[in-house]
N, C-alpha and C positions, 0 to 999 in steps of 0.2 A: 431511534429515529431522530430524536432531538440532537443526540450527540453527533450523528452523521451530518445533519444540517449545520450544526455549529462548525464542524470540521470543514465543510465545504465553504462556508462563508469566510472562515479564517484563511483558507488557501486562496480564495478569490481576492481577499484583502491584500494578502502578501503579494500576489501577482500585480495588483494595482499599484501598490507602493513601489514595487520594483520597476514597473514601467515609468512611474513618475520620476524615479531617481535616475534613470537611464539618460545619457545625453541624447539630444535630438539626432536623428539621422542627417548626415550630410555627405555630399560628394567631395571629391578632392580637387576637382578642376578649378575651384575659385580660391585656392589656398596658396600659400608660399611660405618660405623661410627666409629669415634675415640673419646674417652672421653678426653677432655681438662680440667683437674681438676682445674687448676688455675683460670679460668674464668667462670666456670659453663656452658660450651658449648660442642657441639659435632661438630666435623669437618666431612663433607661428602666427601668420597674419591671414586675414580674409580680405580679398581684393575688392569686392563689391561694396561691402560695408565699410571698408577702409578702417579696419580695427585690428587690434592684437587679440589673439585668442589664448596665448599662453607662451610659456618658455620651457625649454629643455636644456638643462645644465649638464656639466660633466664631460665636455667634449675636448678638453685639452687646449693646446695653444692654436688659437684661430687667428693669429696675426696675419696670416695669408691663408685663406680657405675658399674652397668652391664645392659645389653641390651638384649632383645628378639625382634623377628620380627613377623609381621603378615604373614600369609600364602603366600601371593603374594610378600613379601619382601618389600612392599611400605612403611609400617609404623614401625618405631622402637620405642619400649617401654623402656624408660630410667628410671631405679630405682636409685634415689639418696640417699645419706647418710642422708639427712635432712627429709626423708619420703616422698619426692615428686615422683609422677609417672607422666612422661611426654610422650605424643604421638607426635612423630616427623614424618612429611612426608618427606621422603628422596628424592623424585622426585621434589617436589616444594620447598624443603629446607625451611620448616617453621614449627614452633610449633603449633600443632593443638589444644592440650588441655593439661592442667597440673592440677593435683589434689594433695593436701597435705593429704596423707592417713595415716601417722604415724609420730612419733617423730624421729625414727631412723630406717632406712631400708637399707639392704645390697644386695637385688637382688630379683629375681622372675623367673617366668616361664610362658609359654603359653600353653594352652590345645591342645590336638591332633587334635581337630576340628577347632582350631583357633579362638574360640569364647570367650574364658575366659582367662584373664590375672590374674595371681596370684602373689601377693606380700608378701614376707617374711620379717618379722619385728623384730628388736631388742627391740624397745621401742614403744608400750608397750607389745611386743610380738604378737604372733598370725599370721595367714594368712588371707588376705582379697582377695576376688574373685571379679573381675570387668568385665563388658561387654567390649569386645575389641573394639567395634565400638564407644561406647559413654563414656567409663570409668565410667559408673553407677555402684555403689556398688551393688553387687548381694548378698554377704554373707560374714560373718566373722566367722573364726574358732578361738576361744580363747585358748591360751595355758597357762593361769593362770600366765602370766608374764614371762615365760620361753623364752629365745631368740630362734628365729627360724633360723636354718642354713641349707644349702644344699638342698634347695627346687629344685626339679626336676620333669619334666613331664614324665608321663608314658602313654602307650596306653590306650584307652578307657576313656579319659578325667579324668584320675587320676593323682595325685601328691603325691610325697613322700617328707618327710623332716624330720630333726632331731631337737631335743630340747637340747640346750647346758646345762642348769642347771638340767633339769629333766632326762637326760640320756635316752631318748626314741626316737623311730622312729615312725612316724605317716604316715598312708596312708589316703589320701582324695579321695573319689569317687565323682566327681563333674558332673556326668551325669545329675543330676538335680541341676543346679548350685545355685539355691536359697535355696536348702535344702541339702547340701553336707553331705555325710556319712563318719564318721571317724573311722578308726581301729588303735588301739594303740598297740605298742610293747614296753613294759617297760624293764628296766634293761639291756640295750644294752652295757653299759660300761660308763665310766666317761667322761663328757665333749665332746661330739661329736662336731666337729668344722666345718666340711664341708662334702659334700656328692656328689656323681655322680650317674647317671644312665648309664648303658651300652647302646651301640647304638641300640640294639634290644629291649630295654626296660625291659629286663628280670630281671637284677640284679641292686639293689640299695646298694651302699657301702658308709658307713660313716666312716670317720677317727675320731680317739679318741685323744684328747689333754691330757686327764687326766691319760692315761695309755698307754702302748705300745700295739698296736693292732688296728684292724678295726672290724666293725660290718657289716654283709652282710645279705641282705634279698632277697630271691628268689621269685620274684613276680608271677611266675608261680605256686609256691607251698607256698603261704603265710601262710597256716595252720601249716607249719613246723617251723614258727617263725624265729627269728634272730639268726644267727650263728656267732661266733667269729672267726676271722682268723688272722694269723700272730701274734699270742700272744707272747709277751716278745721279740719283734725283737731288742730291745735295751738293753736286759739283759747283765749285766757285763760291760757296757760301760757308762760312765758319759755323760749325756745329756748336750749339750752346751746351753747358753742363747738363747732364740728364739726371734729373732728381727723382723721377719715377719712370720705370719702364712702361712703354705703351703696351696695350692689350689688343690682340686681334679678335679675341672672341666676341661674340655678339652679332647684331644685325648690321654688319659692315657692307653687305651686298644690297644694293638697291636698284631694281630693274636691271638695266643693261650695264651697270656701272659698279665698281668697287671703290669704296671710300676707305682710305688707309691712312694711319698716322705717320707723319714723317719724324723719325727719331732726331732729337736735337734741334728741331726747326718748329717754328710757329706756323705750320702748314698741315692741311689735309690733302693727300694726293687723290686724284680720281683717275681710275683706269677703265678702259672699255673692256667688259668681260668677254668679249668675242676675240679681240685680238691681244688683250692684255697689254696694250700700249697706253702710256699716259696721255690723257686728253685735256687735263686741266689741273689746277691746284688752287686751293682756297686759303687765303691768309686768315689766320684765327688768332685768338686772344692770347694763347700761350702754347706750351708743349702739349699736344693731345695725348690723352691716356686711352679712353674709350671713344671710338667713333661708331655710333650705333644708329641704324636706320629704323624708323618706325615700321611696324608690321606691314603697313600699306606701301611703304617705300617712297612716300612723297618727300619726306624730310629726314635729315640726319642730325642727331644730336651728338654734341661733343663736350666732354669734360676735360680737365687740365691738371698737369702736375703742379706742385708747389713752385712758385708762390701765387699761382693764378688758380688755385683750386677751389675758390669760392664762386667760380663763374661757370655757366653752361651756355653754349651757343647752339643755335639751330640753323642749319643750312637747307635751303630750298633746293631740291634735286634738279628740277628743270632749269632754273636760272643760275644755279651754282653760286648763289648769293647768300650771305648771312641775313636771316630775317628776324632774329631775335637774340638778345643777349640778356641772360637772366642772372640773378644773384640769390640763388635759393638757400645758401647757407655756407658755413665754413667747412672746408675739407670734404668736398663732394667726391666720394670715392667710387660710387657705383650707380648705375641707372638700370631700370627694368621696366619694360612696357608691359601692360596687360596684353592678353593674347591678340586682341583686335585693335589695340592701339589707342583706346579711348583716353588712357591715362598713363603717366610715367611716374615711377616711384624713384626717389633719390635718397641716398644715405648721406647725412651730414655728420661725419665722425666728431667733429669738434663742438658741434652743438647738441650731441646726443639726441638726434632727431631723424625721423623719416618724414619726408615731404612728398606729398602727392600732388601732381600738376595735371590739370585738364589740358590735353594736347590740342583741343580745338580753340580754347580761349587763352591758354598759357597762364591761367590763374591757379593759385594754390587752393586746393579744395580740401585738404586734410593735412594734419601733422600728427605724428605719433612718437611717443618717447621710446628711445632705444639706447642702450649703453654702448657707446662708440660703435655704431653700426658701420659695416663695410658692404660685403656682397648681398644682393637681394636676388632671390631665385624663385620664380613662380612655377607652378606645377604643369603649366602648359609645355614646359621644356620636355616633359616625359614623351611627347609625341613628335618632337623635332630632331632631325639629325644634326650633329655637329654642335650640340648644346651641352 
């Protein structure tokens, strides 16, 4: 009897100790990952407490990297410059699996049902589709060596992307992921360099590096083909040397307007999203890189290429005026808003720092150490299209 009692007490004590040693339960919706390009790692952060929770190493060359999330926000899929695709568990803070899927890769997307991870590749070109759980290769779409840029997810397990050398937009229907169907749209313009999908998944927009203008595909009416918009926006003005390619990804769409970077010019272009005609342009501090609208759409934040990359400007959407010019750090590479826009996180590569700014007051409310940070990706992206 005494022996059984002691055994029971011992078992209960073991359970108690195990419970004390277990990490606290937490959801994923308040988390995010930050690319640390210098060491090939991601830092896992908590948004509300504005603190770092840990770091995951061993992710290869992250000199250019992007991230998408599983539908539950638990897993981050990291696309590295060296062609590595890494699956990171943000709750347990560990690398689950890593595959070398190309020689040079710059990003990817995840399907609307969360089951397919798509990687876009520079070398050898093409798009590869992977099982999101196992990273098993499901299919490969060859682009005959043309670099793939601007890969974005669309409703119905579809993806859109552009081909830099070929000057085309392709749509992939991956509803049968081992046998994807491709629709090609040729002659969209010279050297598309990036693309974005609108938040409703209707429009896919590709920026053109080889000429002034953009290419627009209405995925509700794909039979109408690709349409050119904002043609000749730089006409009559000498373009400046481009030190960093602009990015179209992010919240560039605010209300009825699209805010877009002008390549080689110190301007942000504004187009009416109904007619896709230019309605205004805003003179800014330098060559824009990211032009990102707050989640509420009232203001747009802009960062810049070298040598003006210590500056961030804020544009008021109704007045189309710059309402703030900030100097948050050296080499501001990326911005990320919290889901409801109460704060924006900025990566300052040359200061080895993350800066958190309250969007209401524009005051800095937190700073975190990070090793040459670049991209910041919060888990709310798991529930949004085109992110």
